[in-house]
C-alpha positions, 0 to 999 in steps of 0.5 A: 509468502503471506501478507497481513494488513492492519490499521484500518478503521473509521476516520474523519475526513481530514484525519490521518491513519497508518496502515501496516502490513506484516510480511512472512515467508519472504524478505520485503527488501527483495521485492517490489511492495505496494498498496491497492485499494478497492471500493465496492462495485469498482475494480481494485486500483494500485495507489502506491508502491516502492522498490529499489531502482537500478542504483539500489535506492528505494524509490516510491511511486504514487497515483496522482489522486494520493500524491502529497497525502500518502507515504509508503515505507518499509522496515526491513528489520521488521519485514513490514510495509506501511502506508501513512495516509494524511488529510484523508478524504471520503473517496479514500474509503475502501479495502486496502490491500498490500502486495509484493512482487519480484518485478522491480518495476513497481509502477507496472505492478500497480497496474497489473497487480502483484503476485502476493496480496493480503486479505485487506483492511477496511478504511472508512472515511466519514465526512 
């Protein structure tokens, strides 16, 4: 499988942007999917993920620093993963990677990483 991110760029603080991730070789709906962020000199961190719970309901998860500003979503018909970022802050600057994993505990995968990871898209927030 492969993941290809797009949508990064330069954005002013307070603005919005949407990151997209195209998946191929596997069905997004069968996987936990998520977004990771890496700032130069720091470790990659998981910021958001989504997976189906035991009731087969899509359930998102977010780290505290992005709650209320980031929204993760998927489009099964297009096999796409999205991350809507509102009210961007300078600390949101970094390379954003989308990931996928068969482990349906996506919060755990945010911490330990995912089997599939894209090459990333750079987001730069100016203050």
